[in-house]
C-alpha positions in Angstrom: 70.1 141.8 167.4 70.3 144.2 164.4 73.2 146.5 163.2 71.6 149.6 164.1 70.2 148.9 167.9 73.8 147.2 168.7 75.6 150.4 168.0 73.2 152.0 170.2 73.8 149.6 173.0 77.5 149.7 172.5 77.2 153.7 172.6 75.0 153.8 176.2 77.5 151.1 177.6 80.7 152.9 176.5 79.4 156.4 177.3 78.5 154.9 181.2 81.9 153.2 181.4 83.8 156.9 180.0 81.6 158.6 182.7 82.3 156.0 185.8 85.9 155.8 185.1 86.0 159.5 185.1 84.1 160.0 187.7 86.2 157.5 189.5 89.5 158.9 189.0 88.2 162.4 189.5 87.1 161.4 193.3 90.6 159.3 193.6 92.7 162.9 192.9 89.9 164.4 195.2 90.6 162.1 198.5 94.6 161.5 197.6 95.0 165.4 197.3 92.6 166.0 200.5 94.1 163.2 202.3 97.7 164.9 202.3 96.6 168.5 202.4 97.6 168.8 206.0 101.4 168.9 205.5 103.9 169.2 203.4 105.8 165.5 202.1 108.8 165.4 203.8 111.2 165.6 201.3 109.9 169.3 200.2 109.5 170.1 204.1 112.7 172.8 203.7 111.7 173.8 200.5 107.7 174.5 200.5 105.7 176.8 202.5 102.3 174.9 203.9 100.5 178.2 202.7 102.2 177.1 199.2 100.8 173.3 199.9 97.6 174.2 200.7 97.0 176.3 197.9 98.0 173.7 195.3 96.3 171.3 197.0 92.7 174.0 197.1 93.5 174.6 193.6 93.7 171.1 192.5 90.2 170.4 194.2 88.5 173.6 193.0 89.6 172.2 189.2 88.4 168.5 190.1 85.0 170.0 190.8 84.3 171.9 188.0 86.0 169.0 186.3 83.1 166.6 187.3 80.7 169.1 185.9 82.3 168.9 182.8 81.9 165.1 182.6 78.3 165.2 183.7 77.6 168.5 180.7 79.2 166.5 177.7 77.7 163.4 178.5 74.5 165.0 178.5 75.4 166.9 175.3 76.3 163.7 173.8 73.2 162.0 174.2 71.5 165.5 173.5 73.1 165.4 169.9 72.4 162.1 169.1 69.8 159.4 170.5 67.9 162.3 172.0 67.6 163.7 168.1 69.9 167.1 168.1 71.5 166.8 165.1 69.0 165.2 163.1 66.7 167.7 164.7 69.5 171.0 163.3 69.7 168.8 160.5 66.5 168.6 158.9 65.9 172.4 159.9 68.6 173.3 157.9 67.7 171.0 155.1 64.4 172.9 154.8 65.8 176.3 154.9 68.6 175.7 152.4 67.8 171.9 150.5 70.5 169.8 150.0 74.1 171.0 148.8 78.0 171.8 150.5 76.5 174.9 151.8 73.9 173.0 153.8 76.7 171.2 154.9 78.9 173.4 156.0 76.0 175.3 158.0 75.8 171.7 159.8 78.6 172.1 160.9 79.3 176.1 162.1 75.9 175.1 163.9 76.9 172.3 165.4 80.3 173.9 166.6 77.8 177.4 167.6 75.4 175.8 169.8 78.8 173.4 171.8 80.2 176.8 172.0 77.1 178.1 173.5 77.0 175.3 175.8 80.4 175.2 176.9 80.5 178.7 177.6 79.3 179.2 181.6 81.7 176.4 182.5 84.5 178.5 180.3 83.9 181.8 182.4 83.5 179.7 185.2 86.9 178.2 185.1 88.2 182.2 184.1 86.5 184.4 186.6 85.7 181.6 189.5 88.2 179.3 190.1 91.4 181.2 188.2 90.6 184.6 189.4 90.1 182.8 193.2 93.5 181.7 193.3 94.9 184.9 191.7 95.8 183.5 188.1 93.4 185.3 186.0 94.3 188.6 184.9 92.0 188.7 181.7 89.6 191.4 181.9 86.2 191.3 180.2 87.1 193.6 177.8 90.0 191.5 176.6 88.0 188.2 176.9 85.2 189.7 174.8 87.6 190.8 172.4 89.9 187.2 172.4 86.7 185.5 171.6 85.6 187.4 169.0 88.9 187.1 167.5 89.5 183.7 167.7 85.6 183.2 166.1 87.0 185.4 163.0 90.0 183.6 162.7 87.7 179.8 163.2 86.2 181.0 160.1 88.6 182.6 157.9 90.5 179.4 158.4 88.1 176.6 159.2 85.4 177.2 156.5 88.0 176.6 153.7 89.8 173.6 154.8 85.4 172.3 155.9 84.5 173.2 152.5 87.6 170.8 151.0 87.1 168.6 153.6 83.7 168.0 152.7 84.4 168.5 148.6 86.4 165.3 149.3 84.4 163.3 150.5 81.9 164.0 147.9 84.2 163.8 145.2 86.9 161.8 146.1 86.1 158.7 145.2 86.4 155.6 147.2 89.8 156.7 148.5 88.5 160.3 149.6 90.1 159.6 153.2 93.6 159.3 152.3 92.9 162.8 149.7 91.8 164.5 152.6 94.6 163.0 155.2 97.6 164.5 152.6 95.6 167.9 152.8 95.1 167.8 156.9 98.7 167.7 157.1 99.6 170.0 154.4 96.9 172.5 156.1 98.6 171.5 159.6 102.1 172.5 158.2 100.6 175.9 156.9 99.1 176.7 160.2 102.5 175.8 161.8 104.6 178.1 159.4 102.4 181.2 159.5 101.3 180.8 163.6 104.7 182.8 164.8 104.3 185.7 162.7 100.3 186.0 161.8 98.2 183.9 164.2 99.8 184.4 167.8 100.5 187.9 167.3 96.4 188.7 167.1 96.9 187.8 170.5 99.5 188.6 172.5 102.6 191.4 172.0 106.0 189.2 171.2 108.9 191.8 171.6 112.7 191.4 171.2 114.4 189.9 174.5 116.0 192.7 176.2 118.0 191.4 179.0 121.8 190.9 177.2 123.1 188.8 179.8 120.3 186.2 179.3 120.3 186.6 175.4 124.4 185.3 175.7 123.9 182.7 178.5 120.9 181.3 176.0 122.5 181.9 172.9 126.0 180.3 174.3 123.2 177.0 175.0 122.0 177.2 171.5 125.7 177.0 170.0 126.4 174.7 172.5 123.6 172.1 171.4 123.6 173.3 167.7 120.4 174.8 167.3 119.6 177.8 165.8 116.6 180.3 166.1 114.9 183.1 164.2 115.3 185.1 167.5 114.0 185.2 171.6 111.1 187.0 172.4 109.1 188.0 175.4 105.4 187.5 175.2 102.9 189.4 177.4 101.2 186.4 179.1 100.5 188.3 182.4 98.0 190.2 180.2 95.7 187.5 180.4 97.1 184.8 183.3 99.9 184.7 186.1 101.1 181.2 185.2 104.2 181.1 182.9 105.8 179.0 181.0 108.8 179.3 177.4 108.3 177.5 174.2 109.5 176.9 170.9 107.2 178.0 168.1 107.3 177.4 163.9 109.4 175.2 162.5 112.6 175.3 159.8 113.7 178.9 159.6 110.8 180.5 161.0 111.6 179.1 164.4 112.2 181.0 168.0 112.0 181.0 171.1 109.3 182.6 173.5 109.4 183.4 177.2 106.6 184.8 179.0 106.9 187.8 181.2 105.8 186.4 184.0 108.7 183.7 183.8 111.9 186.0 183.7 110.3 187.2 186.7 110.1 184.1 188.8 113.0 182.6 187.7 116.8 183.5 187.6 119.2 183.9 184.5 120.9 180.4 185.6 117.0 178.9 185.9 116.2 180.1 182.8 118.9 178.7 180.4 118.0 175.6 182.2 114.4 175.4 181.3 115.5 176.3 177.5 117.9 173.4 178.0 115.0 171.0 178.4 113.0 172.3 175.4 116.1 171.9 173.2 115.7 168.2 174.8 112.3 167.7 173.0 114.1 168.8 169.8 117.5 166.9 170.3 115.1 163.3 171.3 113.0 165.0 167.9 109.5 164.7 170.1 108.2 167.1 168.3 108.3 165.3 165.1 107.7 161.8 166.8 104.6 163.4 168.0 103.3 165.0 164.9 104.1 161.5 163.0 102.1 159.9 165.4 99.4 162.3 165.0 99.3 162.4 161.1 99.2 158.3 161.4 96.5 158.5 163.9 94.5 160.5 161.5 95.1 158.9 158.8 93.2 156.0 160.7 90.5 157.8 161.6 89.8 159.1 158.7 90.1 155.4 157.3 87.8 154.3 159.4 84.9 157.0 159.0 85.6 156.7 155.0 83.9 153.1 155.7 81.6 154.2 158.7 79.3 156.9 156.5 78.8 154.1 154.0 77.2 151.8 156.5 73.3 153.2 157.4 73.4 151.6 161.2 75.7 154.1 161.6 73.8 156.6 161.0 70.6 155.2 162.5 72.5 153.8 165.9 73.1 157.3 166.7 69.8 159.1 166.2 70.6 160.4 163.1 67.7 159.2 159.9 70.3 159.6 157.0 69.4 160.8 153.5 68.8 158.1 150.9 69.4 160.1 147.8 71.7 163.1 148.9 74.8 163.2 150.5 75.5 163.0 154.4 78.8 163.8 154.6 78.6 166.5 157.2 76.3 164.0 159.3 78.6 161.3 159.3 81.8 163.7 160.0 79.8 165.4 162.8 78.4 161.8 164.3 82.5 160.5 164.1 83.9 163.8 166.1 81.3 163.2 168.8 81.8 160.0 169.4 85.4 159.2 169.3 86.1 161.0 172.6 84.3 158.3 174.2 86.4 155.3 173.2 89.9 157.0 172.9 90.0 157.9 176.9 90.4 154.0 177.6 93.9 154.3 175.8 94.7 157.4 177.4 97.0 155.8 179.8 99.0 155.4 177.1 99.7 158.4 175.2 100.3 160.1 179.1 103.1 157.4 179.8 104.8 158.3 176.2 104.4 162.5 177.0 105.9 161.8 180.9 108.8 159.3 179.4 109.6 162.3 176.8 109.4 165.2 179.9 112.1 162.9 181.5 114.1 162.7 178.3 114.3 166.4 178.0 114.9 166.5 181.8 118.0 164.4 181.2 119.7 166.5 178.4 118.8 169.3 180.6 120.9 168.3 183.2 123.4 167.2 180.8 124.1 170.6 179.5 123.4 172.8 182.7 124.0 172.4 186.5 121.3 170.1 187.6 120.6 172.4 190.8 119.3 175.0 188.7 116.6 172.8 186.6 115.6 171.2 189.8 114.9 174.8 191.8 113.4 176.2 188.4 110.9 173.3 188.5 110.2 173.7 192.0 109.5 177.6 191.6 107.1 176.5 188.5 104.9 174.1 190.4 104.7 176.2 193.1 104.2 179.6 191.0 101.3 177.3 189.3 99.9 175.9 192.2 100.5 172.4 191.3 99.8 169.8 194.1 102.9 167.6 195.2 100.5 164.7 196.0 98.4 163.8 193.1 96.3 160.7 192.8 99.6 157.7 191.1 96.2 156.1 188.9 94.9 159.6 188.1 98.4 160.3 187.1 98.7 157.8 185.2 95.7 158.9 182.9 95.7 162.5 183.0 99.4 163.2 183.5 101.2 164.5 180.2 103.9 165.5 183.0 105.5 164.2 185.2 104.3 165.3 189.0 107.4 167.1 190.3 108.1 164.7 193.2 108.9 162.3 190.2 110.8 164.7 188.1 112.8 166.0 191.3 113.7 162.4 192.4 114.9 160.7 189.2 117.1 164.1 188.8 118.3 163.5 192.1 119.1 159.7 191.6 121.1 160.3 188.5 
């Protein structure tokens, strides 16, 4: 069996395993949540109403059904682009229209992204105006949704096209170590985006106003002083314009760090609970979780680019994935798109490792919060957030291991209770 056929067979087998595993996990989640829908778990019988428990179960089941459609669509799209010749056809059309060159390569990546976005649009609409709307979470209007999409598209072009041009140029002119120079460029670009996000990007989509609650501000400032942490300011984001879901987070880095509260969160939690949630977020910084996550991401990106640097020199990499490479002109864009297409098929099998590490970090942040604020405040805040966001109290344990970046409520609250 030649290398090209071997890659084709490997992709088909891996894709079948990928789809089977995701579908099986999804089915387990549906069965487990359905089995425990009838009654609130005994540990929460006094704090969670049966109506809220039913809502969380039904919301989880509705998302699982939509997820199954997404699994099937993703597999079909991958096959359509690769073995059924979609990417090769798009490349040939653009070559015939524009001729070879970096302009054609940029057009290929943009065309691929545009077609993918259009294909995924119905499921996105169904999620927002179907599932989220049915359970009372969607607050976005069609006009605002269209405005967000237009802004996102324009922002993607303004920020993404220069980076894409730089990547393709480095792939062509950077020699055998192009992947190292490209990695350095990507790291610099990501740090640049993190620096401008709080003041340039995020305000394009949401309104940020200084926190006006003086008692809450004094409380969180005291927490910051105890933790030895400084930020540029405390802000409230109008998250309720789009969703009833809530959150609090830090954004920016260095001197530009700021604390952001969703306006929905301020309505849901008491000042002491808000302080506990903020202490949890501080725990991530105290344990350097953000830095560790960034370094891990940078390392994986470097490894991925190095692998791409080798694969793009192999003719079988293209032909095994349904594309006929040019023997005289550059195939850099083809290689980049193919790599982006097939990588997720294989990375799913490593998901339990990254999910486990993320859940451990959440436990560490919880422990830090409990050391800075009363544990009962964080417990009550978490329970409210799980209820308000309709997060099920009874997820399937194996599904959790693959997909949950945050531990289920039952595990977090039990661990805090034991501590």
